[in-house]
Kinemage of the C-alpha trace (Angstrom):
@kinemage 1
@onewidth
@group {chain A} dominant
@subgroup {mainchain}
@vectorlist {calphas} color= white
{ca met a 1} P 185.242 107.345 77.661
{ca ala a 2} L 181.860 108.432 76.266
{ca leu a 3} L 178.623 106.692 77.213
{ca glu a 4} L 176.267 105.378 74.601
{ca pro a 5} L 173.252 107.687 74.158
{ca thr a 6} L 170.779 105.010 75.360
{ca val a 7} L 172.823 104.413 78.572
{ca lys a 8} L 173.146 108.201 79.150
{ca ala a 9} L 169.386 108.639 78.692
{ca ser a 10} L 168.679 105.809 81.135
{ca leu a 11} L 171.033 107.234 83.762
{ca leu a 12} L 169.354 110.627 83.411
{ca trp a 13} L 165.959 108.996 83.979
{ca gly a 14} L 167.464 107.534 87.136
{ca val a 15} L 168.463 111.019 88.252
{ca val a 16} L 164.920 112.274 87.557
{ca gly a 17} L 163.587 109.423 89.678
{ca val a 18} L 165.925 110.229 92.580
{ca leu a 19} L 165.159 113.940 92.481
{ca ser a 20} L 161.404 113.297 92.264
{ca phe a 21} L 161.571 110.987 95.285
{ca leu a 22} L 163.518 113.562 97.257
{ca val a 23} L 160.998 116.280 96.452
{ca gly a 24} L 158.249 113.982 97.652
{ca val a 25} L 160.072 113.263 100.884
{ca gln a 26} L 160.683 116.996 101.444
{ca thr a 27} L 157.036 117.799 100.803
{ca tyr a 28} L 155.886 115.076 103.140
{ca thr a 29} L 158.201 116.416 105.880
{ca leu a 30} L 157.141 120.012 105.331
{ca leu a 31} L 153.482 119.086 105.581
{ca gly a 32} L 154.010 117.678 109.043
{ca gly a 33} L 155.053 114.048 108.385
{ca asp a 34} L 157.712 112.351 110.377
{ca phe a 35} L 161.280 112.433 109.085
{ca phe a 36} L 162.585 108.918 108.418
{ca gly a 37} L 166.298 109.646 108.885
{ca val a 38} L 169.054 110.555 106.462
{ca gly a 39} L 170.280 107.002 105.954
{ca thr a 40} L 166.828 105.678 105.128
{ca val a 41} L 166.073 108.482 102.726
{ca ile a 42} L 169.415 108.142 100.950
{ca gly a 43} L 169.066 104.328 100.750
{ca val a 44} L 165.579 104.490 99.351
{ca ala a 45} L 166.528 107.300 96.959
{ca ala a 46} L 169.406 105.145 95.627
{ca gly a 47} L 167.024 102.252 95.157
{ca val a 48} L 164.573 104.471 93.272
{ca gly a 49} L 167.341 105.737 91.068
{ca val a 50} L 168.610 102.227 90.197
{ca val a 51} L 165.094 100.913 89.517
{ca ser a 52} L 164.030 103.860 87.414
{ca ala a 53} L 167.287 103.779 85.366
{ca ala a 54} L 166.915 100.016 84.813
{ca leu a 55} L 163.263 100.356 83.810
{ca ala a 56} L 164.047 103.167 81.423
{ca his a 57} L 166.799 101.053 79.820
{ca val a 58} L 164.571 98.007 79.455
{ca ala a 59} L 161.411 99.911 78.384
{ca arg a 60} L 163.083 102.103 75.774
{ca pro a 61} L 163.250 99.495 72.948
{ca val a 62} L 159.735 98.238 73.712
{ca leu a 63} L 158.270 101.712 73.623
{ca arg a 64} L 160.221 102.610 70.487
{ca glu a 65} L 158.882 99.494 68.695
{ca arg a 66} L 155.323 100.303 69.783
{ca ser a 67} L 155.541 103.855 68.583
{ca gln a 68} L 156.672 102.825 65.130
{ca arg a 69} L 153.617 100.671 64.508
């Protein structure tokens, strides 16, 4: 079962969001910030991934239409 290219692209943007968030958390921790706990970090990272994938999926047609004007 193959994914449609738009769905695949949206999911990849979700992965980019998750990884960016995790890099930010790691940087914050390495610079002396408090660690929030594994469960909290995983939960927020999952939320970031879902939101960024959904936004990418919704924004894609709008941005494509604007770029063709």
